[in-house]
All heavy atoms as an XYZ file, in Angstrom:
912
protein
N     -11.382     -4.392     16.433
C     -10.321     -5.366     16.597
C      -9.180     -5.025     15.636
O      -9.388     -4.869     14.440
C     -10.857     -6.771     16.313
C      -9.840     -7.836     16.486
S     -10.368     -9.540     16.131
C     -12.089     -9.545     16.391
N      -7.979     -4.912     16.164
C      -6.810     -4.577     15.363
C      -6.243     -5.848     14.733
O      -6.028     -6.853     15.410
C      -5.724     -3.907     16.232
C      -6.261     -2.650     16.916
C      -4.492     -3.585     15.409
C      -6.615     -1.532     15.983
N      -6.023     -5.770     13.426
C      -5.455     -6.892     12.674
C      -4.240     -6.407     11.891
O      -4.044     -5.211     11.713
C      -6.491     -7.448     11.704
C      -7.701     -8.022     12.393
C      -8.668     -8.591     11.366
N      -9.770     -9.223     12.028
C     -11.029     -8.807     11.945
N     -11.340     -7.757     11.214
N     -11.985     -9.450     12.576
N      -3.472     -7.352     11.388
C      -2.326     -7.012     10.553
C      -2.683     -7.293      9.097
O      -3.200     -8.354      8.777
C      -1.096     -7.821     10.957
C       0.145     -7.426     10.184
C       1.389     -8.172     10.627
O       1.294     -9.004     11.547
O       2.443     -7.929     10.027
N      -2.409     -6.316      8.235
C      -2.714     -6.414      6.812
C      -1.482     -6.075      5.990
O      -0.562     -5.404      6.460
C      -3.811     -5.423      6.415
C      -5.145     -5.658      7.052
C      -5.505     -5.016      8.230
C      -6.070     -6.522      6.474
C      -6.748     -5.225      8.812
C      -7.311     -6.734      7.048
C      -7.645     -6.080      8.212
O      -8.871     -6.289      8.789
N      -1.516     -6.518      4.741
C      -0.546     -6.048      3.763
C      -1.298     -5.715      2.485
O      -2.249     -6.407      2.114
C       0.562     -7.067      3.507
C       0.139     -8.333      2.823
C       1.297     -9.297      2.580
O       2.428     -9.023      3.023
O       1.056    -10.312      1.930
N      -0.891     -4.638      1.863
C      -1.472     -4.224      0.597
C      -0.348     -4.041     -0.401
O       0.651     -3.390     -0.105
C      -2.254     -2.902      0.747
O      -3.323     -3.097      1.680
C      -2.832     -2.441     -0.579
N      -0.513     -4.630     -1.566
C       0.434     -4.467     -2.660
C      -0.289     -3.692     -3.743
O      -1.405     -4.053     -4.118
C       0.884     -5.833     -3.191
C       1.841     -5.805     -4.375
C       3.206     -5.272     -3.942
C       1.994     -7.186     -4.965
N       0.321     -2.606     -4.202
C      -0.296     -1.853     -5.293
C       0.733     -1.548     -6.375
O       1.932     -1.480     -6.119
C      -0.997     -0.584     -4.801
C      -0.184      0.392     -3.992
C       0.484      1.452     -4.587
C      -0.115      0.275     -2.618
C       1.199      2.361     -3.844
C       0.593      1.175     -1.853
C       1.250      2.217     -2.468
O       1.959      3.123     -1.720
N       0.217     -1.426     -7.595
C       1.061     -1.180     -8.767
C       0.739      0.202     -9.296
O      -0.412      0.516     -9.611
C       0.821     -2.227     -9.864
C       0.989     -3.634     -9.301
C       1.763     -1.995    -11.040
C       0.563     -4.735    -10.258
N       1.774      1.036     -9.398
C       1.629      2.415     -9.865
C       1.996      2.480    -11.350
O       2.909      1.784    -11.811
C       2.550      3.363     -9.052
C       2.382      4.798     -9.492
C       2.276      3.224     -7.567
N       1.306      3.313    -12.074
C       1.561      3.519    -13.497
C       3.032      3.869    -13.739
O       3.615      4.659    -13.001
C       0.678      4.658    -14.014
O       1.092      5.060    -15.295
N       3.634      3.316    -14.799
C       5.047      3.605    -15.083
C       5.279      5.038    -15.578
O       6.420      5.482    -15.642
C       5.407      2.585    -16.164
C       4.126      2.265    -16.832
C       3.079      2.354    -15.754
N       4.230      5.757    -15.893
C       4.379      7.137    -16.366
C       4.626      8.129    -15.231
O       5.003      9.263    -15.481
C       3.134      7.562    -17.152
C       2.982      6.832    -18.460
C       1.790      7.306    -19.261
O       0.953      8.053    -18.714
O       1.712      6.934    -20.439
N       4.418      7.701    -13.994
C       4.602      8.577    -12.842
C       6.088      8.621    -12.483
O       6.755      7.583    -12.431
C       3.784      8.068    -11.635
C       2.313      7.909    -12.002
C       3.947      8.982    -10.431
C       1.663      9.177    -12.497
N       6.609      9.827    -12.222
C       8.016      9.946    -11.837
C       8.209      9.589    -10.363
O       7.245      9.353     -9.635
C       8.561     11.341    -12.142
C       7.839     12.442    -11.370
O       6.898     12.137    -10.619
O       8.232     13.601    -11.522
N       9.465      9.546     -9.940
C       9.794      9.092     -8.589
C       9.154      9.969     -7.508
O       8.663      9.458     -6.502
C      11.313      9.069     -8.423
C      11.794      8.190     -7.334
C      13.288      7.969     -7.425
C      13.648      6.764     -6.583
N      15.005      6.331     -6.806
N       9.143     11.275     -7.715
C       8.536     12.167     -6.716
C       7.021     11.966     -6.653
O       6.419     12.056     -5.584
C       8.881     13.623     -6.997
O       8.305     14.047     -8.215
N       6.405     11.677     -7.775
C       4.974     11.394     -7.804
C       4.632     10.120     -7.044
O       3.627     10.052     -6.335
N       5.484      9.111     -7.189
C       5.287      7.850     -6.466
C       5.443      8.088     -4.971
O       4.669      7.570     -4.165
C       6.262      6.768     -6.978
C       5.912      6.411     -8.423
C       6.222      5.528     -6.098
C       6.931      5.536     -9.118
N       6.439      8.883     -4.588
C       6.638      9.193     -3.166
C       5.438      9.941     -2.593
O       5.035      9.688     -1.457
C       7.923     10.001     -2.961
C       9.178      9.182     -3.118
C       9.182      7.924     -2.262
O       8.909      8.014     -1.047
O       9.452      6.844     -2.812
N       4.859     10.853     -3.369
C       3.663     11.572     -2.918
C       2.497     10.606     -2.704
O       1.746     10.735     -1.728
C       3.277     12.663     -3.907
C       4.247     13.822     -3.894
O       4.951     14.047     -2.918
N       4.302     14.561     -4.986
N       2.340      9.651     -3.610
C       1.287      8.645     -3.457
C       1.524      7.807     -2.198
O       0.595      7.540     -1.440
C       1.234      7.720     -4.677
C       0.602      8.276     -5.942
C       0.751      7.268     -7.087
C      -0.851      8.597     -5.712
N       2.776      7.396     -1.987
C       3.102      6.599     -0.803
C       2.782      7.352      0.478
O       2.198      6.793      1.406
C       4.569      6.171     -0.820
C       4.878      5.189     -1.921
O       3.993      4.536     -2.456
N       6.144      5.077     -2.269
N       3.137      8.632      0.525
C       2.836      9.455      1.707
C       1.333      9.585      1.907
O       0.836      9.531      3.035
C       3.477     10.840      1.566
C       4.997     10.885      1.684
C       5.505     12.285      1.358
C       5.437     10.461      3.073
N       0.607      9.743      0.806
C      -0.847      9.863      0.892
C      -1.469      8.592      1.475
O      -2.300      8.656      2.382
C      -1.432     10.141     -0.491
C      -2.937     10.187     -0.510
C      -3.474     10.374     -1.909
C      -4.985     10.284     -1.887
N      -5.554     10.377     -3.215
N      -1.042      7.429      0.979
C      -1.627      6.176      1.434
C      -1.229      5.862      2.877
O      -2.021      5.324      3.644
C      -1.274      5.033      0.489
C      -1.842      5.228     -0.898
C      -1.093      4.939     -2.018
C      -3.115      5.727     -1.082
C      -1.608      5.123     -3.290
C      -3.645      5.924     -2.349
C      -2.895      5.626     -3.457
N       0.005      6.226      3.267
C       0.404      6.059      4.658
C      -0.449      6.939      5.576
O      -0.873      6.505      6.647
C       1.886      6.398      4.828
C       2.819      5.309      4.340
C       4.263      5.723      4.338
C       4.822      5.905      5.706
N       6.289      6.144      5.701
N      -0.725      8.157      5.143
C      -1.539      9.055      5.969
C      -2.983      8.572      6.053
O      -3.634      8.733      7.084
C      -1.468     10.495      5.459
O      -2.117     10.625      4.224
N      -3.502      7.966      4.984
C      -4.862      7.404      5.021
C      -4.943      6.325      6.095
O      -5.896      6.266      6.871
C      -5.266      6.837      3.641
C      -6.512      5.984      3.736
C      -5.471      7.968      2.638
N      -3.924      5.470      6.158
C      -3.895      4.405      7.169
C      -3.876      5.024      8.565
O      -4.656      4.647      9.439
C      -2.674      3.469      6.965
C      -2.481      2.542      8.146
C      -2.836      2.663      5.686
N      -3.010      5.994      8.768
C      -2.862      6.609     10.086
C      -4.098      7.399     10.498
O      -4.481      7.377     11.663
C      -1.615      7.486     10.110
C      -0.345      6.663      9.995
C       0.880      7.494      9.682
O       0.786      8.667      9.367
N       2.047      6.857      9.759
N      -4.722      8.096      9.574
C      -5.910      8.893      9.884
C      -7.119      8.024     10.231
O      -8.073      8.503     10.837
C      -6.263      9.802      8.704
C      -5.283     10.937      8.505
C      -5.496     11.662      7.189
O      -6.447     11.330      6.449
O      -4.684     12.560      6.893
N      -7.088      6.765      9.843
C      -8.204      5.859     10.109
C      -7.868      4.839     11.189
O      -8.376      3.717     11.191
C      -8.629      5.163      8.812
C      -9.335      6.130      7.897
O     -10.502      6.412      8.089
N      -8.618      6.677      6.932
N      -7.007      5.227     12.112
C      -6.721      4.396     13.276
C      -5.705      3.298     13.059
O      -5.561      2.422     13.908
N      -4.992      3.321     11.954
C      -4.006      2.283     11.677
C      -2.597      2.731     11.990
O      -2.350      3.893     12.331
N      -1.676      1.797     11.889
C      -0.264      2.089     12.113
C       0.544      1.380     11.038
O       0.447      0.158     10.886
C       0.164      1.604     13.497
C       1.607      1.877     13.806
C       1.971      1.413     15.208
C       3.444      1.671     15.465
N       3.843      1.147     16.780
N       1.338      2.140     10.293
C       2.162      1.577      9.229
C       3.379      0.906      9.847
O       4.078      1.498     10.670
C       2.600      2.674      8.229
C       3.558      2.106      7.198
C       1.384      3.277      7.549
N       3.600     -0.345      9.474
C       4.759     -1.095      9.952
C       5.929     -0.877      9.002
O       7.030     -0.548      9.411
C       4.459     -2.607     10.043
C       3.280     -2.846     10.966
C       5.689     -3.363     10.503
C       2.752     -4.256     10.905
N       5.655     -1.076      7.723
C       6.717     -0.975      6.730
C       6.131     -0.652      5.359
O       5.085     -1.159      4.997
C       7.476     -2.295      6.644
C       8.566     -2.295      5.584
C       9.211     -3.633      5.432
N      10.005     -3.904      6.620
C      10.611     -5.050      6.854
N      10.501     -6.031      6.000
N      11.313     -5.233      7.946
N       6.842      0.178      4.622
C       6.514      0.445      3.226
C       7.757      0.083      2.416
O       8.826      0.633      2.648
C       6.153      1.920      3.022
C       5.699      2.237      1.604
C       4.474      3.119      1.644
C       6.794      2.903      0.822
N       7.605     -0.866      1.505
C       8.730     -1.349      0.714
C       8.476     -1.052     -0.753
O       7.437     -1.412     -1.290
C       8.918     -2.873      0.900
O       8.965     -3.161      2.288
C      10.183     -3.345      0.236
N       9.443     -0.409     -1.370
C       9.362     -0.118     -2.807
C      10.067     -1.248     -3.554
O      11.281     -1.398     -3.428
C      10.039      1.213     -3.094
C       9.378      2.375     -2.410
C      10.346      3.564     -2.326
N       9.877      4.550     -1.384
C      10.135      4.526     -0.068
N      10.868      3.551      0.446
N       9.681      5.460      0.724
N       9.304     -2.016     -4.299
C       9.894     -3.131     -5.034
C      10.473     -2.681     -6.367
O      11.206     -3.418     -7.003
C       8.857     -4.221     -5.264
C       8.481     -4.981     -4.033
C       8.964     -4.806     -2.766
C       7.542     -6.037     -3.949
N       8.385     -5.691     -1.907
C       7.499     -6.465     -2.602
C       6.723     -6.665     -4.867
C       6.675     -7.490     -2.170
C       5.910     -7.684     -4.434
C       5.889     -8.093     -3.097
N      10.094     -1.514     -6.813
C      10.648     -0.973     -8.040
C       9.818     -1.307     -9.271
O       8.751     -1.909     -9.199
N      10.356     -0.912    -10.408
C       9.675     -1.118    -11.689
C       9.883     -2.555    -12.140
O      11.014     -3.038    -12.207
C      10.231     -0.147    -12.722
C       9.422     -0.050    -13.980
C       9.950      1.071    -14.856
C       9.086      1.261    -16.065
N       9.600      2.345    -16.910
N       8.776     -3.229    -12.432
C       8.827     -4.632    -12.836
C       7.878     -4.879    -14.004
O       6.938     -4.131    -14.221
C       8.418     -5.537    -11.678
C       9.364     -5.454    -10.512
C       8.910     -6.324     -9.410
N       9.879     -6.288     -8.331
C      10.211     -7.314     -7.604
N       9.653     -8.476     -7.806
N      11.098     -7.200     -6.641
N       8.151     -5.981    -14.694
C       7.258     -6.399    -15.773
C       5.937     -6.881    -15.188
O       5.911     -7.504    -14.129
C       7.877     -7.536    -16.584
C       9.089     -7.093    -17.373
O       9.209     -5.884    -17.650
O       9.914     -7.953    -17.705
N       4.857     -6.604    -15.895
C       3.544     -7.124    -15.520
C       3.345     -8.480    -16.206
O       3.878     -8.718    -17.289
C       2.443     -6.156    -15.960
C       2.513     -4.746    -15.376
C       1.465     -3.854    -16.025
C       2.308     -4.778    -13.875
N       2.578     -9.340    -15.599
C       2.308    -10.657    -16.184
C       1.479    -10.509    -17.454
O       1.588    -11.329    -18.362
C       1.579    -11.542    -15.181
N       0.660     -9.475    -17.509
C      -0.160     -9.177    -18.687
C      -0.374     -7.671    -18.726
O      -0.169     -6.971    -17.736
C      -1.500     -9.912    -18.627
C      -2.268     -9.685    -17.349
C      -3.163     -8.621    -17.226
C      -2.090    -10.515    -16.251
C      -3.847     -8.396    -16.053
C      -2.774    -10.299    -15.069
C      -3.657     -9.240    -14.982
O      -4.329     -9.014    -13.810
N      -0.747     -7.171    -19.892
C      -0.939     -5.731    -20.040
C      -2.108     -5.256    -19.190
O      -3.161     -5.888    -19.154
C      -1.200     -5.368    -21.496
C       0.026     -5.378    -22.349
C      -0.268     -4.813    -23.717
C       1.010     -4.771    -24.526
N       0.823     -4.101    -25.801
N      -1.894     -4.132    -18.517
C      -2.940     -3.468    -17.755
C      -2.986     -2.029    -18.250
O      -1.972     -1.322    -18.181
C      -2.661     -3.501    -16.238
C      -2.514     -4.938    -15.741
C      -3.762     -2.769    -15.484
C      -2.069     -5.046    -14.300
N      -4.134     -1.622    -18.767
C      -4.299     -0.268    -19.318
C      -3.193      0.050    -20.331
O      -2.624      1.134    -20.339
C      -4.310      0.774    -18.207
C      -5.473      0.636    -17.257
C      -5.453      1.745    -16.235
C      -6.572      1.558    -15.239
N      -6.534      2.571    -14.179
N      -2.841     -0.921    -21.135
C      -1.838     -0.830    -22.202
C      -0.406     -0.677    -21.697
O       0.483     -0.295    -22.441
C      -2.181      0.308    -23.169
C      -3.512      0.115    -23.862
C      -3.781      1.205    -24.865
C      -5.147      0.998    -25.505
N      -5.465      2.030    -26.462
N      -0.150     -0.972    -20.428
C       1.203     -0.909    -19.869
C       1.774     -2.312    -19.705
O       1.068     -3.233    -19.325
C       1.208     -0.221    -18.492
C       0.797      1.216    -18.531
C      -0.342      1.644    -17.857
C       1.546      2.167    -19.224
C      -0.727      2.968    -17.876
C       1.163      3.491    -19.251
C       0.024      3.884    -18.570
O      -0.355      5.199    -18.603
N       3.077     -2.439    -19.988
C       3.781     -3.701    -19.788
C       4.568     -3.715    -18.482
O       5.037     -4.750    -18.045
C       4.754     -3.968    -20.940
C       4.032     -4.242    -22.233
O       3.040     -4.954    -22.248
N       4.531     -3.677    -23.321
N       4.750     -2.536    -17.876
C       5.533     -2.383    -16.655
C       4.725     -1.597    -15.636
O       3.800     -0.869    -15.986
C       6.844     -1.629    -16.916
C       7.675     -2.202    -18.008
N       8.402     -3.353    -17.848
C       7.889     -1.803    -19.273
C       9.036     -3.621    -18.976
N       8.729     -2.695    -19.869
N       5.127     -1.730    -14.386
C       4.520     -0.953    -13.315
C       5.470     -0.868    -12.145
O       6.394     -1.674    -12.013
N       5.259      0.123    -11.287
C       6.082      0.305    -10.103
C       5.353     -0.321     -8.913
O       4.254      0.099     -8.573
C       6.342      1.795     -9.866
C       7.408      2.056     -8.857
C       8.732      2.154     -9.249
C       7.102      2.196     -7.517
C       9.725      2.392     -8.319
C       8.082      2.429     -6.577
C       9.406      2.527     -6.976
N       5.949     -1.352     -8.318
C       5.314     -2.109     -7.240
C       5.664     -1.523     -5.872
O       6.829     -1.218     -5.606
C       5.782     -3.567     -7.270
C       5.166     -4.399     -8.361
C       5.411     -4.147     -9.700
C       4.334     -5.464     -8.055
C       4.847     -4.928    -10.700
C       3.764     -6.251     -9.046
C       4.028     -5.962    -10.364
O       3.462     -6.725    -11.349
N       4.652     -1.408     -5.009
C       4.853     -0.934     -3.639
C       4.109     -1.871     -2.688
O       2.945     -2.212     -2.919
C       4.334      0.513     -3.455
C       4.558      0.981     -2.027
C       4.991      1.460     -4.447
N       4.782     -2.280     -1.620
C       4.222     -3.185     -0.615
C       4.071     -2.409      0.695
O       5.034     -1.840      1.202
C       5.161     -4.379     -0.428
C       4.694     -5.342      0.604
N       5.232     -5.388      1.855
C       3.731     -6.291      0.568
C       4.639     -6.336      2.546
N       3.711     -6.896      1.790
N       2.848     -2.371      1.233
C       2.543     -1.646      2.462
C       2.046     -2.633      3.512
O       1.070     -3.344      3.285
C       1.478     -0.584      2.183
C       1.026      0.302      3.325
C       2.187      1.153      3.838
C      -0.108      1.208      2.864
N       2.740     -2.706      4.652
C       2.376     -3.593      5.746
C       1.917     -2.709      6.905
O       2.619     -1.767      7.269
C       3.599     -4.431      6.123
C       3.266     -5.560      7.049
O       3.324     -5.374      8.247
N       2.912     -6.699      6.503
N       0.752     -3.014      7.499
C       0.191     -2.122      8.517
C      -0.782     -2.845      9.432
O      -1.239     -3.945      9.154
C      -0.525     -0.941      7.850
C      -1.614     -1.328      6.874
C      -2.940     -1.336      7.261
C      -1.314     -1.695      5.569
C      -3.939     -1.700      6.370
C      -2.297     -2.055      4.676
C      -3.606     -2.056      5.084
O      -4.602     -2.417      4.202
N      -1.073     -2.193     10.579
C      -2.105     -2.628     11.505
C      -3.329     -1.766     11.278
O      -3.195     -0.579     10.942
C      -1.670     -2.449     12.968
C      -0.483     -3.261     13.355
C       0.648     -2.655     13.851
C      -0.508     -4.637     13.262
C       1.740     -3.402     14.236
C       0.589     -5.392     13.640
C       1.716     -4.767     14.132
N      -4.505     -2.319     11.487
C      -5.711     -1.517     11.344
C      -6.966     -2.323     11.582
O      -6.925     -3.519     11.891
N      -8.074     -1.628     11.441
C      -9.391     -2.245     11.560
C     -10.009     -2.314     10.175
O      -9.410     -1.880      9.197
C     -10.258     -1.403     12.492
C      -9.710     -1.300     13.905
C     -10.544     -0.395     14.791
O     -11.392      0.357     14.264
O     -10.347     -0.445     16.005
N     -11.221     -2.807     10.110
C     -11.918     -2.913      8.831
C     -12.085     -1.575      8.142
O     -11.928     -1.466      6.927
N     -12.387     -0.525      8.921
C     -12.570      0.801      8.312
C     -11.271      1.329      7.720
O     -11.289      2.045      6.722
C     -13.137      1.794      9.326
C     -12.195      2.179     10.426
C     -12.778      3.247     11.321
C     -11.724      3.686     12.328
N     -12.104      4.829     13.075
N     -10.131      0.960      8.322
C      -8.832      1.379      7.797
C      -8.616      0.792      6.413
O      -8.235      1.495      5.479
C      -7.700      0.910      8.743
O      -7.993      1.317     10.071
C      -6.365      1.466      8.314
N      -8.879     -0.493      6.282
C      -8.701     -1.184      5.003
C      -9.682     -0.644      3.968
O      -9.306     -0.382      2.819
C      -8.877     -2.706      5.176
C      -8.770     -3.417      3.840
C      -7.863     -3.254      6.150
N     -10.923     -0.443      4.372
C     -11.941      0.063      3.448
C     -11.559      1.422      2.882
O     -11.682      1.667      1.681
C     -13.289      0.180      4.147
O     -13.736     -1.072      4.567
N     -11.081      2.305      3.755
C     -10.717      3.649      3.299
C      -9.474      3.626      2.422
O      -9.400      4.335      1.423
C     -10.509      4.573      4.509
C     -10.292      6.015      4.129
C     -11.448      6.651      3.379
O     -12.600      6.191      3.504
O     -11.205      7.626      2.635
N      -8.490      2.791      2.765
C      -7.297      2.678      1.928
C      -7.670      2.149      0.551
O      -7.243      2.697     -0.476
C      -6.260      1.770      2.584
C      -4.993      1.517      1.765
C      -4.251      2.822      1.498
C      -4.097      0.511      2.461
N      -8.490      1.109      0.500
C      -8.892      0.552     -0.790
C      -9.722      1.540     -1.601
O      -9.605      1.592     -2.825
C      -9.653     -0.753     -0.588
C      -8.756     -1.877     -0.144
C      -9.489     -3.191     -0.001
O     -10.705     -3.235      0.173
N      -8.740     -4.273     -0.065
N     -10.545      2.334     -0.932
C     -11.326      3.353     -1.625
C     -10.391      4.365     -2.291
O     -10.564      4.728     -3.453
C     -12.269      4.066     -0.656
C     -13.231      5.030     -1.326
C     -14.094      5.747     -0.304
N     -13.357      6.789      0.376
C     -13.108      7.996     -0.124
N     -13.538      8.318     -1.328
N     -12.433      8.887      0.571
N      -9.363      4.796     -1.572
C      -8.399      5.744     -2.122
C      -7.597      5.138     -3.261
O      -7.309      5.817     -4.250
C      -7.462      6.242     -1.019
C      -8.068      7.351     -0.213
O      -7.928      8.517     -0.548
N      -8.785      6.998      0.842
N      -7.229      3.869     -3.139
C      -6.505      3.196     -4.221
C      -7.377      3.074     -5.466
O      -6.920      3.297     -6.587
C      -6.048      1.806     -3.768
C      -4.912      1.766     -2.749
C      -4.823      0.396     -2.103
C      -3.596      2.132     -3.408
N      -8.644      2.728     -5.264
C      -9.575      2.542     -6.379
C      -9.830      3.853     -7.126
O      -9.930      3.874     -8.345
C     -10.879      1.961     -5.843
C     -11.882      1.565     -6.884
C     -13.105      0.843     -6.322
N     -13.660      1.428     -5.106
C     -13.552      0.924     -3.868
N     -12.873     -0.180     -3.654
N     -14.110      1.517     -2.839
N      -9.887      4.966     -6.402
C     -10.195      6.257     -7.009
C      -8.996      6.920     -7.680
O      -9.166      7.840     -8.472
C     -10.780      7.212     -5.959
C     -12.139      6.822     -5.408
C     -12.554      7.781     -4.301
C     -13.186      6.789     -6.510
N      -7.799      6.461     -7.378
C      -6.605      7.079     -7.947
C      -6.331      6.482     -9.326
O      -6.115      5.277     -9.462
C      -5.418      6.861     -7.013
C      -4.245      7.722     -7.385
O      -3.806      7.719     -8.524
N      -3.751      8.464     -6.416
N      -6.293      7.337    -10.323
C      -6.117      6.869    -11.706
C      -4.707      6.344    -11.988
O      -4.491      5.669    -12.995
C      -6.457      7.976    -12.685
C      -5.565      9.190    -12.560
C      -6.030     10.359    -13.398
O      -7.224     10.437    -13.708
O      -5.174     11.195    -13.731
N      -3.748      6.641    -11.119
C      -2.372      6.172    -11.313
C      -2.117      4.777    -10.741
O      -1.044      4.226    -10.934
C      -1.390      7.160    -10.676
C      -1.451      8.506    -11.359
O      -1.448      8.581    -12.583
N      -1.528      9.562    -10.579
N      -3.088      4.213    -10.050
C      -2.959      2.867     -9.494
C      -3.553      1.881    -10.503
O      -4.730      1.951    -10.832
C      -3.676      2.748     -8.129
C      -3.117      3.761     -7.139
C      -3.557      1.326     -7.598
C      -1.635      3.626     -6.866
N      -2.710      0.965    -10.982
C      -3.161     -0.003    -11.982
C      -3.913     -1.165    -11.335
O      -4.956     -1.589    -11.817
C      -1.965     -0.552    -12.771
C      -1.119      0.481    -13.521
C       0.045     -0.208    -14.221
C      -1.963      1.249    -14.513
N      -3.372     -1.700    -10.245
C      -3.984     -2.813     -9.520
C      -3.571     -2.733     -8.063
O      -2.532     -2.158     -7.729
C      -3.516     -4.175    -10.050
C      -4.046     -4.571    -11.393
C      -5.489     -5.040    -11.303
N      -5.943     -5.626    -12.527
C      -6.392     -4.960    -13.579
N      -6.433     -3.668    -13.567
N      -6.808     -5.605    -14.653
N      -4.365     -3.377     -7.196
C      -4.003     -3.496     -5.782
C      -4.643     -4.749     -5.215
O      -5.629     -5.249     -5.745
C      -4.435     -2.262     -4.982
C      -5.930     -2.093     -4.887
C      -6.646     -2.665     -3.839
C      -6.633     -1.381     -5.849
C      -8.024     -2.522     -3.765
C      -8.003     -1.234     -5.776
C      -8.690     -1.800     -4.728
O     -10.054     -1.672     -4.652
N      -4.054     -5.238     -4.145
C      -4.615     -6.383     -3.432
C      -4.263     -6.226     -1.956
O      -3.159     -5.795     -1.610
C      -4.097     -7.732     -3.982
C      -4.821     -8.888     -3.309
C      -2.602     -7.859     -3.837
C      -4.597    -10.236     -3.983
N      -5.214     -6.550     -1.095
C      -5.005     -6.496      0.346
C      -5.240     -7.888      0.930
O      -6.201     -8.560      0.569
C      -5.972     -5.494      1.009
O      -5.726     -4.197      0.453
C      -5.776     -5.447      2.515
N      -4.346     -8.286      1.834
C      -4.425     -9.596      2.474
C      -4.358     -9.398      3.987
O      -3.506     -8.642      4.476
C      -3.266    -10.508      2.019
C      -3.304    -11.841      2.730
C      -3.286    -10.692      0.522
N      -5.249    -10.073      4.717
C      -5.196    -10.050      6.178
C      -4.162    -11.083      6.615
O      -4.281    -12.263      6.300
C      -6.566    -10.384      6.761
C      -6.584    -10.424      8.272
C      -7.978    -10.584      8.838
C      -8.620    -11.857      8.344
N      -9.918    -12.152      8.956
N      -3.156    -10.632      7.355
C      -2.076    -11.527      7.776
C      -2.362    -12.212      9.104
O      -2.003    -13.373      9.295
C      -0.757    -10.760      7.879
C      -0.242    -10.174      6.570
C       1.024     -9.385      6.815
C      -0.004    -11.268      5.548
N      -2.972    -11.487     10.050
C      -3.251    -12.107     11.337
C      -4.379    -11.380     12.071
O      -4.642    -10.220     11.829
C      -1.997    -12.145     12.213
O      -1.557    -10.842     12.475
N      -5.015    -12.113     12.958
C      -6.117    -11.592     13.780
C      -5.569    -11.049     15.097
O      -4.568    -11.531     15.606
C      -7.099    -12.725     14.102
C      -7.797    -13.305     12.909
C      -9.078    -12.575     12.558
O      -9.556    -11.771     13.367
O      -9.579    -12.817     11.453
N      -6.255    -10.097     15.676
C      -5.982     -9.578     17.013
C      -4.495     -9.453     17.325
O      -3.911    -10.252     18.035
C      -6.653    -10.458     18.067
C      -8.144    -10.448     17.965
C      -8.794    -11.206     19.099
O      -8.368    -11.025     20.248
O      -9.726    -11.963     18.822
N      -3.887     -8.420     16.802
C      -2.458     -8.187     16.975
C      -2.243     -7.142     18.058
O      -2.985     -6.173     18.163
C      -1.844     -7.684     15.641
C      -0.383     -7.371     15.810
C      -2.036     -8.712     14.558
N      -1.197     -7.322     18.873
C      -0.786     -6.319     19.845
C       0.172     -5.368     19.134
O       1.292     -5.750     18.793
C      -0.111     -6.979     21.043
C       0.333     -5.970     22.078
O      -0.178     -4.828     22.074
O       1.192     -6.325     22.906
N      -0.283     -4.133     18.926
C       0.508     -3.153     18.175
C       1.850     -2.903     18.839
O       2.864     -2.752     18.165
C      -0.269     -1.829     18.018
C      -1.471     -2.035     17.113
C       0.620     -0.730     17.462
C      -2.328     -0.817     16.935
N       1.893     -2.869     20.142
C       3.132     -2.561     20.851
C       4.166     -3.674     20.768
O       5.341     -3.449     21.016
C       2.830     -2.244     22.319
C       1.941     -1.030     22.443
O       2.057     -0.083     21.677
N       1.031     -1.060     23.396
N       3.738     -4.872     20.393
C       4.678     -5.991     20.322
C       5.578     -5.921     19.089
O       6.651     -6.487     19.070
C       3.930     -7.331     20.313
O       3.202     -7.477     19.111
N       5.121     -5.215     18.073
C       5.917     -5.082     16.857
C       6.349     -3.635     16.701
O       5.537     -2.729     16.755
C       5.114     -5.509     15.627
C       4.845     -6.981     15.581
C       4.346     -7.372     14.233
C       4.144     -8.863     14.164
N       3.726     -9.305     12.857
N       7.618     -3.437     16.513
C       8.151     -2.096     16.315
C       7.947     -1.670     14.874
O       7.967     -2.483     13.961
C       9.656     -2.082     16.625
C       9.972     -2.238     18.095
C       9.524     -1.034     18.909
O       9.679      0.093     18.440
O       8.985     -1.252     20.004
N       7.774     -0.384     14.672
C       7.665      0.162     13.322
C       9.028      0.042     12.651
O      10.057      0.390     13.216
C       7.237      1.628     13.387
O       7.085      2.144     12.112
N       9.044     -0.487     11.435
C      10.281     -0.686     10.703
C      10.443      0.427      9.681
O       9.470      0.973      9.183
C      10.257     -2.047     10.020
C      10.167     -3.185     10.984
S      10.108     -4.723     10.084
C       9.890     -5.862     11.439
N      11.672      0.769      9.344
C      11.894      1.859      8.394
C      11.444      1.480      6.988
O      11.388      0.310      6.636
C      13.408      2.070      8.445
C      13.957      0.763      8.888
C      12.918      0.170      9.795
N      11.137      2.515      6.192
C      10.816      2.296      4.782
C      12.053      1.753      4.080
O      13.178      2.146      4.390
C      10.385      3.590      4.111
C       9.082      4.129      4.673
O       8.421      3.388      5.434
O       8.724      5.256      4.348
N      11.840      0.843      3.139
C      12.965      0.264      2.412
C      12.742      0.392      0.920
O      11.636      0.499      0.443
C      13.131     -1.231      2.768
O      11.906     -1.919      2.482
C      13.501     -1.401      4.221
N      13.837      0.382      0.213
C      13.763      0.455     -1.253
C      13.882     -0.903     -1.860
O      14.445     -1.799     -1.378
C      14.891      1.339     -1.800
C      14.645      2.804     -1.480
O      13.470      3.200     -1.450
O      15.620      3.528     -1.245
């Protein structure tokens, strides 16, 4: 069953812009390789953290909105968990049984 999800992840502030882009491409490909479809990837930029995580006060926030099944989410979260540059992540199911063709893919935004 195809559902709509969003995942927000925080990247270490020590990673440069090209490194963040490589991570974004990797996570988008993980979604696509596991039967999902990326709707939108939004870069929220460098922001203050509410509390220190791994001794960092700042992090680079990225919001990923996509369609997928349970295995898609599981594999994306596995990749996020194993990457040492990801400080935190959270995934939320937005809706049940979505028609992929009803929503057009939106461009990446900054």
